[in-house]
C-alpha positions as CSV (number, residue, x, y, z in Angstrom):
1,X,-38.6,-18.7,-1.6
2,X,-35.6,-18.7,-4.0
3,X,-32.1,-18.3,-2.7
4,X,-29.9,-15.7,-4.4
5,X,-26.6,-17.0,-5.7
6,X,-23.6,-15.6,-3.8
7,X,-21.7,-12.8,-5.5
8,X,-18.6,-14.2,-7.2
9,X,-15.3,-13.1,-5.6
10,X,-13.2,-10.3,-7.2
11,X,-10.5,-10.8,-9.9
12,X,-7.2,-8.9,-10.0
13,X,-6.0,-7.5,-13.3
14,X,-2.4,-6.4,-13.2
15,X,-0.2,-4.7,-15.9
16,X,3.2,-3.3,-16.5
17,X,4.8,-1.8,-19.6
18,X,5.8,-4.3,-22.3
19,X,5.9,-5.0,-26.0
20,X,3.2,-3.1,-27.8
21,X,2.2,-1.7,-24.5
22,X,-0.8,-4.1,-24.7
23,X,-1.2,-4.7,-21.0
24,X,-1.1,-1.0,-20.0
25,X,-3.4,0.0,-22.8
26,X,-5.9,-2.7,-21.8
27,X,-6.0,-1.8,-18.1
28,X,-6.1,1.9,-18.6
29,X,-9.0,1.5,-20.9
30,X,-10.7,-0.7,-18.3
31,X,-10.1,1.9,-15.6
32,X,-11.5,4.6,-17.8
33,X,-14.6,2.7,-19.1
34,X,-15.6,1.3,-15.7
35,X,-14.8,4.6,-13.9
36,X,-12.7,2.7,-11.4
37,X,-11.6,4.5,-8.2
38,X,-8.1,4.6,-6.7
39,X,-8.0,2.3,-3.7
40,X,-4.4,1.9,-2.7
41,X,-0.7,2.1,-3.5
42,X,2.0,-0.5,-3.2
43,X,5.2,0.5,-1.4
44,X,7.7,0.1,-4.2
45,X,10.7,1.6,-2.4
46,X,12.3,-1.8,-1.7
47,X,12.4,-2.6,-5.4
48,X,13.7,0.5,-7.0
49,X,16.8,2.7,-6.6
50,X,17.3,6.2,-7.8
51,X,19.8,6.4,-10.7
52,X,19.3,10.0,-11.7
53,X,18.1,13.4,-10.5
54,X,15.8,15.7,-12.3
55,X,17.1,19.2,-12.8
56,X,14.9,22.2,-13.8
57,X,16.0,25.8,-14.0
58,X,19.3,24.9,-12.2
59,X,17.5,23.2,-9.2
60,X,17.4,19.6,-8.3
61,X,14.0,18.0,-7.7
62,X,12.9,15.2,-5.4
63,X,13.4,11.8,-6.8
64,X,10.2,10.0,-7.6
65,X,10.3,6.2,-7.9
66,X,7.9,4.3,-10.1
67,X,4.6,3.8,-8.4
68,X,2.3,0.8,-8.2
69,X,-1.4,1.9,-8.0
70,X,-4.6,-0.1,-7.2
71,X,-8.0,0.8,-8.6
72,X,-11.3,-0.8,-7.6
73,X,-14.7,-1.3,-9.2
74,X,-17.8,-2.5,-7.4
75,X,-20.2,-4.3,-9.8
76,X,-23.6,-2.6,-9.5
77,X,-25.2,-6.0,-10.2
78,X,-24.7,-9.5,-8.9
79,X,-21.5,-9.9,-10.9
80,X,-17.9,-9.9,-9.7
81,X,-16.0,-6.8,-8.5
82,X,-12.7,-6.0,-10.1
83,X,-9.4,-4.8,-8.8
84,X,-6.7,-3.4,-11.1
85,X,-3.0,-2.9,-10.3
86,X,-0.9,-0.9,-12.7
87,X,2.9,-0.5,-12.3
88,X,4.7,2.4,-13.8
89,X,7.8,0.3,-14.4
90,X,9.3,-3.1,-13.8
91,X,12.1,-3.4,-11.3
92,X,15.5,-4.8,-12.4
93,X,15.9,-7.0,-9.4
94,X,13.5,-8.6,-6.9
95,X,10.8,-9.1,-9.5
96,X,9.3,-12.2,-8.0
97,X,9.2,-10.7,-4.5
98,X,7.5,-7.6,-6.0
99,X,4.9,-9.8,-7.7
100,X,4.4,-11.6,-4.4
101,X,3.6,-8.3,-2.6
102,X,1.1,-7.5,-5.3
103,X,-0.7,-10.8,-4.8
104,X,-0.6,-10.4,-1.0
105,X,-2.3,-7.0,-1.3
106,X,-4.9,-8.5,-3.7
107,X,-5.7,-11.3,-1.2
108,X,-6.6,-8.7,1.4
109,X,-9.3,-7.8,-1.1
110,X,-10.5,-11.4,-1.3
111,X,-9.3,-11.8,-4.9
112,X,-9.7,-15.4,-6.2
113,X,-8.0,-15.0,-9.5
114,X,-5.1,-13.1,-11.1
115,X,-5.2,-11.9,-14.7
116,X,-2.5,-10.4,-16.8
117,X,-2.1,-9.4,-20.5
118,X,0.9,-9.7,-22.7
119,X,1.8,-9.5,-26.4
120,X,3.1,-12.2,-28.7
121,X,5.2,-11.0,-31.7
122,X,4.2,-12.9,-34.8
123,X,4.3,-12.7,-38.6
124,X,0.8,-11.3,-38.7
125,X,0.0,-8.6,-41.3
126,X,-1.2,-5.4,-39.6
127,X,-4.4,-5.6,-41.6
128,X,-5.4,-8.9,-39.9
129,X,-7.2,-9.4,-36.6
130,X,-5.1,-9.9,-33.5
131,X,-5.5,-13.5,-32.3
132,X,-5.5,-14.3,-28.6
133,X,-3.9,-17.3,-26.9
134,X,-3.6,-18.0,-23.2
135,X,-1.6,-19.6,-20.4
136,X,-2.9,-20.6,-17.0
137,X,-1.5,-21.6,-13.6
138,X,-3.5,-24.9,-13.5
139,X,-5.4,-27.3,-15.7
140,X,-8.8,-26.2,-14.4
141,X,-8.2,-22.6,-15.4
142,X,-6.7,-23.7,-18.8
143,X,-9.9,-25.7,-19.5
144,X,-11.9,-22.6,-18.8
145,X,-9.8,-20.8,-21.4
146,X,-10.4,-23.6,-23.9
147,X,-14.1,-23.5,-23.4
148,X,-14.0,-19.9,-24.3
149,X,-12.2,-20.9,-27.5
150,X,-8.9,-19.4,-26.4
151,X,-6.1,-21.6,-27.7
152,X,-3.2,-22.5,-25.5
153,X,-0.1,-20.3,-26.1
154,X,2.8,-21.8,-28.0
155,X,5.9,-22.9,-25.9
156,X,8.1,-20.0,-24.9
157,X,8.6,-17.4,-22.2
158,X,6.5,-14.5,-20.9
159,X,9.0,-11.8,-20.0
160,X,8.8,-9.7,-16.9
161,X,6.0,-9.3,-14.3
162,X,3.1,-9.9,-16.7
163,X,4.3,-13.5,-16.5
164,X,6.0,-13.7,-13.1
165,X,2.8,-12.5,-11.3
166,X,1.2,-15.8,-12.3
167,X,3.9,-17.8,-10.5
168,X,3.7,-15.6,-7.4
169,X,-0.1,-16.1,-7.4
170,X,0.2,-19.9,-7.8
171,X,2.7,-20.1,-4.9
172,X,0.1,-18.3,-2.7
173,X,-2.8,-20.6,-3.8
174,X,-4.4,-18.2,-6.2
175,X,-5.2,-19.3,-9.8
176,X,-4.5,-17.1,-12.7
177,X,-4.1,-16.8,-16.5
178,X,-2.5,-14.5,-19.0
179,X,-4.0,-13.5,-22.3
180,X,-1.5,-13.0,-25.1
181,X,-2.5,-11.0,-28.1
182,X,-0.6,-11.1,-31.4
183,X,1.3,-8.1,-32.6
184,X,3.4,-7.6,-35.8
185,X,7.0,-8.5,-35.2
186,X,8.2,-5.4,-37.0
187,X,6.3,-3.0,-34.8
188,X,7.0,-4.4,-31.3
189,X,7.8,-0.9,-29.9
190,X,4.6,0.6,-31.3
191,X,1.6,0.8,-28.9
192,X,-1.0,-1.6,-30.3
193,X,-4.6,-0.8,-29.3
194,X,-6.0,-3.6,-31.6
195,X,-4.1,-6.2,-29.6
196,X,-5.3,-4.6,-26.3
197,X,-8.9,-4.7,-27.6
198,X,-8.6,-8.3,-28.6
199,X,-7.3,-9.3,-25.1
200,X,-10.0,-7.2,-23.3
201,X,-12.7,-8.7,-25.5
202,X,-11.8,-12.2,-24.3
203,X,-11.4,-11.0,-20.7
204,X,-14.9,-9.5,-20.8
205,X,-16.3,-12.8,-21.8
206,X,-14.4,-14.8,-19.1
207,X,-15.1,-12.3,-16.3
208,X,-18.7,-11.7,-17.4
209,X,-18.2,-8.0,-17.3
210,X,-19.4,-5.7,-20.1
211,X,-16.6,-3.4,-21.3
212,X,-17.3,-0.9,-24.1
213,X,-14.5,-1.2,-26.7
214,X,-15.4,1.4,-29.3
215,X,-12.7,3.8,-28.3
216,X,-10.0,1.1,-28.8
217,X,-11.6,0.2,-32.1
218,X,-11.1,3.8,-33.3
219,X,-7.5,4.0,-32.1
220,X,-6.8,0.6,-33.7
221,X,-8.0,1.8,-37.1
222,X,-5.6,4.7,-37.0
223,X,-2.6,2.6,-35.8
224,X,-3.3,-0.1,-38.4
225,X,-3.3,2.4,-41.3
226,X,0.1,3.7,-40.1
227,X,1.6,0.2,-39.7
228,X,0.4,-0.9,-43.1
229,X,1.9,2.2,-44.7
230,X,5.2,1.7,-42.7
231,X,5.3,-1.9,-43.8
232,X,4.8,-1.0,-47.5
233,X,7.5,1.6,-47.2
234,X,9.9,-0.9,-45.7
235,X,9.2,-3.4,-48.4
236,X,9.7,-0.8,-51.1
237,X,13.0,0.3,-49.4
238,X,14.2,-3.3,-49.2
239,X,13.5,-3.7,-52.9
240,X,15.4,-0.6,-53.8
241,X,18.3,-1.3,-51.5
242,X,18.6,-5.0,-52.2
243,X,22.1,-6.2,-53.4
244,X,22.6,-6.5,-57.2
245,X,22.6,-10.4,-57.0
246,X,19.1,-10.3,-55.3
247,X,17.9,-7.8,-58.0
248,X,19.1,-10.1,-60.7
249,X,17.3,-13.1,-59.1
250,X,14.1,-11.1,-58.7
251,X,14.1,-10.3,-62.4
252,X,14.1,-14.0,-63.3
253,X,10.7,-15.6,-64.2
254,X,8.8,-16.9,-61.1
255,X,9.4,-20.5,-60.4
256,X,7.5,-23.0,-58.3
257,X,8.5,-23.1,-54.6
258,X,10.9,-25.9,-53.7
259,X,9.2,-28.9,-52.1
260,X,11.6,-28.9,-49.2
261,X,14.6,-27.1,-47.8
262,X,17.0,-29.4,-49.7
263,X,15.8,-27.9,-53.0
264,X,17.5,-24.6,-52.0
265,X,20.8,-23.8,-53.7
266,X,23.8,-23.3,-51.5
267,X,23.9,-19.5,-52.2
268,X,20.2,-19.3,-51.1
269,X,20.9,-21.2,-47.9
270,X,23.9,-19.1,-47.1
271,X,21.9,-15.9,-47.7
272,X,19.1,-17.1,-45.4
273,X,21.6,-17.9,-42.7
274,X,23.1,-14.4,-43.0
275,X,19.7,-12.9,-42.7
276,X,18.9,-15.0,-39.6
277,X,22.2,-13.9,-38.0
278,X,21.3,-10.2,-38.8
279,X,17.8,-10.6,-37.4
280,X,19.1,-12.1,-34.2
281,X,21.2,-9.0,-33.6
282,X,18.6,-6.5,-34.8
283,X,15.0,-7.6,-35.0
284,X,14.3,-4.8,-37.5
285,X,16.2,-6.9,-40.0
286,X,13.5,-9.6,-39.8
287,X,11.4,-7.8,-42.5
288,X,14.2,-8.5,-45.0
289,X,14.4,-12.1,-43.8
290,X,10.7,-12.7,-44.1
291,X,10.6,-11.2,-47.6
292,X,13.4,-13.5,-48.7
293,X,11.8,-16.6,-47.2
294,X,8.5,-15.7,-49.0
295,X,10.4,-15.0,-52.3
296,X,12.0,-18.5,-52.1
297,X,8.7,-20.1,-51.1
298,X,10.2,-21.7,-48.0
299,X,8.7,-19.6,-45.1
300,X,6.5,-22.6,-43.9
301,X,9.7,-24.6,-43.4
302,X,11.5,-21.9,-41.6
303,X,8.4,-20.5,-39.7
304,X,9.2,-22.0,-36.4
305,X,12.8,-20.8,-36.4
306,X,11.6,-17.4,-37.6
307,X,9.1,-17.0,-34.8
308,X,11.7,-18.1,-32.3
309,X,13.3,-14.8,-32.9
310,X,10.3,-13.2,-31.2
311,X,9.1,-16.1,-29.0
312,X,9.9,-14.2,-25.8
313,X,6.6,-12.5,-25.0
314,X,6.1,-9.5,-22.8
């Protein structure tokens, strides 16, 4: 007589709005595809304050604070069940305590692991696949990510609750990891289904849960086309609006890239520094900076500094 393996304990997947809306896109797709059922709501009133009143037809309406909703899925087989938490907004204060409350509610459902998704702004072209990296609360979990060929995320920060939830989980003895999918730095405010799809694909492998991804594929194709067109228009606009000195330089015959940063002329260095300063104040200016670094053939030398402009992930 063979003994059945015990059913693995559930995982919690939590998400809040962030760059590229990657986390929310991923969990809403998960809820839809697995037909998850609502199974609870977190009391968020201690973490949010009303700052405005809705007025319609001259009448005030009841203030509605951002909600935090739980959804549950029972695996029909011997695989693990899943619990999803989706927050409508991130509080401005008390974020770690908010995260702690989410984990405490999850522990009531016997959750053994916490998973979040985030985006990582990079210099990727929108036509390329979104790469996924990961961070974990402990070395054992990090090794699991590596065995799944998920590279460790570069040093930096994960902004907001998509990162803080991992700290709250670790403090309560629950392991966790965050999957970060690359998005183009020039389109951080655009919802990115390709990145959500990439993160979900890795999650599906790690959780051993089959998740249909065709809908995200179709959405990604549409968004990618729009981003490629937008990037081409920005590059054309930069070429047309470039200062006369830059135009003159671009008309010169192409020369071999300098071997190191010292080969740059003083005017080139000064122009790069001005572009870095502009990009720090307005990340939309990073397109012009990237184009200039590529033109001078020095992007590899400035790549780390360039990516630091976007290193804070969400």
